[in-house]
C-alpha positions in Angstrom: -13.7 -1.9 -5.4 -16.9 -2.0 -3.0 -19.0 -0.4 -5.1 -18.0 -1.7 -8.8 -18.0 -5.4 -7.1 -21.9 -4.2 -5.7 -21.4 -4.5 -2.4 -22.2 -0.9 -1.0 -23.5 1.9 -2.8 -21.6 4.8 -3.3 -23.4 7.1 -0.2 -22.4 4.7 2.3 -18.3 5.4 1.3 -18.8 9.2 1.7 -17.0 9.6 5.5 -19.5 12.6 5.9 -22.8 12.8 5.3 -24.2 15.4 2.3 -25.7 17.7 5.5 -22.6 17.3 7.8 -20.6 20.4 6.1 -23.4 22.9 6.5 -24.6 22.2 10.1 -20.5 22.7 11.0 -20.9 25.7 9.8 -18.2 24.0 6.7 -18.1 25.7 3.3 -18.2 23.2 0.2 -16.5 24.6 -2.5 -16.7 22.8 -5.7 -13.9 24.2 -8.2 -10.5 23.1 -9.2 -7.3 25.4 -7.8 -5.0 26.5 -10.5 -2.6 28.4 -8.7 -1.5 29.2 -5.4 -0.6 33.3 -5.2 1.5 33.0 -1.5 2.1 36.2 -1.8 -1.2 37.9 -1.9 -2.2 34.7 0.6 -5.1 33.9 -2.1 -5.9 30.8 -4.5 -6.8 31.2 -8.5 -9.7 29.2 -9.2 -11.0 28.1 -13.1 -14.8 28.8 -12.5 -14.6 30.6 -9.0 -13.4 34.4 -8.0 -10.1 33.9 -6.0 -10.1 33.6 -2.7 -8.2 34.3 0.1 -7.2 32.2 3.3 -5.1 32.9 6.5 -4.0 29.3 6.9 -3.8 26.8 3.3 -3.8 22.6 4.1 -2.8 21.5 0.6 -4.2 17.6 0.5 -4.6 17.2 -2.5 -3.4 13.4 -2.7 -2.1 11.7 -4.9 -2.6 10.7 -8.7 -2.0 7.2 -11.2 1.7 7.4 -12.6 2.1 6.4 -15.6 5.9 5.8 -17.8 5.3 6.9 -21.2 4.3 4.0 -22.6 3.3 4.8 -26.9 -0.4 4.4 -26.8 -1.2 4.8 -22.8 -3.6 8.3 -23.9 -5.4 6.2 -25.7 -9.3 5.4 -24.7 -9.6 2.7 -22.1 -6.3 3.3 -20.3 -6.7 4.0 -16.6 -5.8 4.0 -13.7 -7.4 3.5 -10.6 -7.0 5.7 -7.4 -10.1 8.6 -8.0 -14.4 8.7 -7.7 -14.2 9.9 -11.5 -12.0 6.7 -12.5 -14.5 4.9 -10.7 -17.2 6.4 -12.8 -14.7 6.2 -16.1 -14.4 2.3 -15.3 -18.1 2.0 -15.2 -18.1 3.0 -19.0 -15.2 1.6 -20.1 -15.8 -2.1 -18.5 -19.4 -2.6 -17.4 -20.0 -5.6 -18.3 -17.9 -8.6 -19.9 -19.9 -8.3 -23.4 -18.4 -4.5 -23.8 -14.9 -5.7 -22.2 -13.7 -8.9 -23.0 -10.5 -9.5 -21.4 -8.5 -6.1 -19.5 -5.0 -6.6 -18.7 -4.3 -4.6 -15.3 -0.2 -3.1 -15.3 1.6 -3.9 -12.3 1.6 -5.4 -9.3 0.9 -4.2 -5.6 -2.6 -3.3 -3.8 -4.1 -1.4 -6.9 -3.5 -3.8 -9.6 -4.9 -6.6 -7.2 -7.8 -5.1 -6.4 -8.2 -3.8 -9.8 -8.4 -7.7 -11.5 -11.2 -8.8 -8.9 -13.5 -5.8 -9.3 -13.3 -6.8 -12.9 -13.1 -10.7 -12.6 -16.0 -10.2 -10.1 -18.2 -8.8 -13.4 -16.5 -11.9 -15.5 -14.2 -10.2 -17.6 -11.2 -12.2 -18.5 -8.0 -10.4 -16.7 -4.6 -10.7 -17.2 -2.2 -9.5 -15.0 1.2 -8.7 -15.6 3.5 -8.5 -13.0 7.3 -7.7 -14.0 8.6 -8.8 -10.5 9.7 -12.9 -10.1 6.7 -13.4 -7.7 3.5 -11.3 -6.6 4.7 -7.6 -4.5 8.4 -9.6 -3.8 9.6 -6.2 -4.0 7.6 -6.1 -0.7 6.4 -9.5 0.9 9.1 -12.0 1.8 9.4 -14.6 -0.9 6.9 -17.2 0.9 4.2 -14.9 0.8 4.8 -13.7 -2.0 4.1 -17.2 -3.9 1.6 -18.1 -1.6 -0.4 -15.1 -2.9 0.3 -15.2 -6.1 -1.0 -18.7 -6.4 -4.0 -17.6 -4.7 -4.4 -14.8 -7.6 -4.3 -17.6 -9.9 -6.6 -19.5 -8.2 -9.2 -16.9 -8.8 -9.1 -17.5 -12.8 -6.9 -14.7 -13.1 -3.7 -14.8 -15.6 -0.9 -14.0 -14.1 1.8 -13.3 -15.5 5.2 -12.9 -13.4 8.9 -11.1 -15.3 6.3 -9.4 -17.3 6.6 -5.9 -18.6 4.6 -3.7 -20.6 6.3 -2.2 -23.5 3.5 -0.6 -25.7 0.1 -0.4 -25.9 -2.3 -0.5 -29.5 -4.8 1.5 -31.3 -8.0 -0.2 -33.2 -10.1 0.7 -36.1 -12.4 2.4 -33.9 -9.7 4.6 -32.0 -9.6 2.3 -28.5 -7.3 0.0 -27.2 -7.1 -3.3 -29.1 -3.6 -4.8 -27.7 -1.2 -4.8 -25.8 2.4 -5.9 -26.6 4.5 -6.9 -23.7 8.7 -6.5 -24.0 9.6 -10.4 -23.7 7.7 -9.9 -27.0 4.2 -11.7 -26.7 1.0 -9.3 -27.7 -2.3 -9.5 -26.0 -5.9 -8.2 -26.9 -7.7 -6.2 -24.9 -10.2 -4.0 -24.4 -9.1 -1.9 -21.1 -5.6 -1.9 -20.0 -5.0 -0.5 -16.3 -2.7 1.3 -14.7 -1.3 0.0 -11.3 2.2 0.8 -11.4 2.1 3.2 -8.5 0.6 6.6 -7.9 2.5 9.8 -7.5 1.3 13.0 -5.3 -1.0 15.3 -7.3 1.3 18.1 -7.1 1.2 19.6 -10.4 -0.1 23.1 -10.0 2.0 24.8 -7.6 4.9 25.0 -10.1 5.3 29.1 -10.2 3.7 29.1 -6.2 7.1 29.6 -4.3 5.8 26.3 -2.4 9.4 24.1 -2.2 8.9 20.6 -3.6 10.3 17.4 -4.5 8.5 14.2 -5.2 5.9 15.6 -3.1 5.2 19.3 -1.5 8.0 19.4 1.5 7.2 19.5 5.6 9.2 20.0 8.7 7.6 17.9 11.3 4.9 20.1 11.9 3.8 20.2 8.3 4.6 22.7 7.9 6.0 24.2 4.2 8.7 26.5 4.0 5.3 29.2 3.4 4.1 30.7 6.1 1.0 29.4 7.8 0.9 26.8 4.1 0.5 23.2 5.5 0.3 19.8 3.2 -0.4 16.7 4.0 -1.3 13.1 3.3 -0.4 11.3 -0.2 0.7 15.1 -1.3 2.9 15.7 1.5 7.0 15.1 1.5 8.3 14.6 5.0 11.9 16.1 5.4 12.4 14.7 8.5 10.7 10.5 7.8 9.6 8.7 11.1 12.2 5.8 11.4 11.9 3.6 8.7 9.3 5.2 6.9 9.1 6.6 3.7 8.9 10.3 3.0 5.7 10.3 1.0 2.8 7.5 2.5 0.6 6.6 -0.1 -2.0 5.4 3.2 -5.7 7.0 4.2 -4.9 6.4 7.7 -1.7 8.5 8.0 -3.7 11.2 6.2 -6.0 11.3 9.0 -3.2 11.7 11.9 -2.0 14.8 9.5 -5.0 16.0 9.9 -5.1 16.1 13.3 -1.7 17.7 14.0 -2.7 20.4 11.6 -6.3 21.3 13.1 -4.0 21.1 16.7 -0.8 23.7 14.9 -3.5 26.6 13.7 -6.0 26.5 16.7 -2.6 28.0 18.6 -1.0 24.2 20.0 1.4 23.5 18.1 2.3 20.0 17.4 4.9 17.8 15.8 3.4 14.9 13.5 4.1 11.3 15.3 3.0 8.1 13.2 4.3 5.6 15.6 4.3 2.3 13.6 4.0 1.6 10.3 0.6 -0.3 9.7 -1.3 -1.2 7.1 -4.1 -4.0 5.7 -5.4 -5.0 2.9 -7.1 -7.6 1.7 -6.8 -9.9 -1.2 -9.0 -11.7 -2.8 -10.4 -13.0 0.3 -7.4 -13.8 2.3 -7.3 -10.6 4.8 -3.9 -9.0 5.3 -2.1 -7.2 7.9 1.3 -6.0 8.8 3.0 -3.8 11.3 6.4 -2.5 12.2 8.7 -3.7 9.5 9.4 -7.0 7.6 11.4 -6.5 4.6 11.5 -8.6 1.5 15.1 -10.6 0.5 16.1 -8.1 -1.5 16.1 -5.1 1.2 16.2 -6.7 4.6 19.2 -5.1 6.6 21.6 -8.0 8.4 20.4 -7.8 11.5 16.8 -9.2 10.3 15.6 -12.6 10.5 12.3 -14.0 9.7 10.5 -17.1 11.2 8.1 -18.2 8.8 4.5 -20.6 9.5 1.9 -21.4 6.9 -0.8 -23.3 7.8 -0.7 -27.1 4.8 -3.9 -26.5 3.5 -4.9 -23.7 3.6 -4.3 -19.7 2.7 -3.7 -18.7 6.7 0.2 -18.0 7.3 2.4 -15.5 9.7 5.6 -14.4 9.3 7.5 -12.3 12.2 10.7 -10.6 11.8 13.4 -10.3 14.0 16.6 -8.7 15.3 19.0 -11.7 15.0 21.3 -10.9 17.9 18.6 -9.5 20.4 15.4 -11.7 19.0 13.5 -8.9 19.6 9.9 -8.3 17.2 10.6 -5.7 14.4 7.4 -6.3 12.4 5.1 -8.5 11.5 2.8 -10.2 8.2 -0.3 -11.8 8.8 -2.4 -14.0 6.4 -6.1 -15.1 7.6 -5.8 -14.4 10.7 -7.6 -11.0 12.0 -5.4 -9.5 14.6 -5.3 -6.9 17.7 -3.4 -4.2 16.4 -3.9 -2.3 20.0 -2.2 -5.2 21.5 1.0 -5.6 18.5 1.6 -2.1 18.6 1.7 -2.5 22.4 4.8 -5.4 21.7 6.4 -3.5 19.1 6.6 -0.4 21.8 7.9 -2.4 24.3 10.5 -4.6 22.3 9.2 -7.5 23.1 11.1 -10.2 21.9 9.7 -13.2 19.3 9.5 -16.2 21.9 7.3 -13.5 24.1 4.9 -13.4 20.5 4.4 -16.8 19.9 3.4 -17.6 23.6 0.8 -14.9 23.5 0.3 -15.3 19.7 -3.7 -16.3 20.5 -4.5 -13.5 22.6 -3.2 -10.8 19.3 -6.1 -12.2 17.7 -9.5 -10.6 16.6 -11.8 -13.4 16.6 -10.7 -16.7 18.9 -14.3 -17.8 19.3 -14.4 -18.4 16.0 -11.5 -19.1 14.7 -8.7 -21.5 15.3 -5.5 -20.1 16.9 -3.0 -22.4 15.2 -0.6 -21.2 18.2 0.4 -25.3 18.8 0.8 -25.3 15.3 3.7 -22.3 15.3 5.1 -22.9 18.6 6.1 -26.8 17.4 7.6 -24.9 14.1 9.4 -22.4 15.9 10.9 -24.5 18.6 12.3 -27.1 15.6 13.6 -24.1 13.9 15.3 -22.8 16.8 16.3 -26.7 17.8 18.0 -27.1 14.3 19.6 -23.7 15.0 21.2 -24.2 18.2 22.3 -28.1 17.1 23.9 -26.0 13.6 25.6 -23.6 16.0 26.7 -26.6 18.5 28.4 -28.3 15.3 29.7 -25.2 14.1 31.8 -24.9 17.4 32.4 -28.2 18.0 34.5 -27.9 14.5 36.0 -24.5 15.7 36.9 -26.3 18.4 38.6 -29.5 16.7 40.6 -27.2 14.2 42.2 -25.0 17.3 42.8 -28.4 18.8 44.5 -29.6 16.5 46.6 -27.3 15.5 47.8 -27.4 19.0 
């Protein structure tokens, strides 16, 4: 997104300089694998002779998920995942003269990023989200509502409880409009699909490598074929760690998996232990970080309670998930505050309770010398909610006691 928005050139997004591969004796071959012949330990390539391997690491990532909408193959319909998608977007939506209005289908991180990208070039954006609030299948309702209002404040036409039904072709053969399931027609020049991603594994159909939604791997990231591994978005854990999902389309888990497999193929067989869940993103100018598990109301287990604090005037908020019985920290979401990953990760490992976390919240901020911690405000709200809870419990016990006394 930062390349399209002009914040940085594509060269600066590369993890290594172009000379890195040759200097480190890594042969970089640009071709497409059309088949893996595991019995011969060979890769069948599109334009190059077959390539033999001793160890094979499959890291083919994801591709955008499309759901068989009529018209989804029209020019002007695309996802946003790869460099090729970025190049296509530059052609299809270079400015507001060529692309007057775009429709983005599906919430989540890719959707809001695509909306911001197009908005940065003054292209009008209608954003279709099928949930009641933006991303409320992941975020607690108060957090989702905060982000939804922020998206609207930037001039994005956010439509909740709205989903795509059909994409229509214009006289030039390109996208001209869409129809929603709610019966509305919206004229547009681009349809951005951001309804999630799926593992890029179609080329494995005749390889003998076991797949489900992704490539099935064990705790060592091994497939069912000897010396064949899978890492990153395309790998599906058969034994997920804790509450983690079997497939995690997150960049840092791919990096960690690469480190694990590197150990294993160098004769130090190592299991994959990803630790506590973590992710970060930006919703326009609101920075978001999440640690551990903070479930939405729809998916929240019975033992999980939430403490919510939100600044009355600014887009700054904190949601802490904790065990109702033990008050142990389960996870937290922070908005508009930069937090220290290592410290919060340690709190989760040490099993700190919510009172400890809030008492030390200022320590968790990344840049306290430049910003307010709001710790006193947060503690005041927490203590008042705690007092209300205690008073409520006292009244409940009083009613039970009076009832038993009257019966006697």
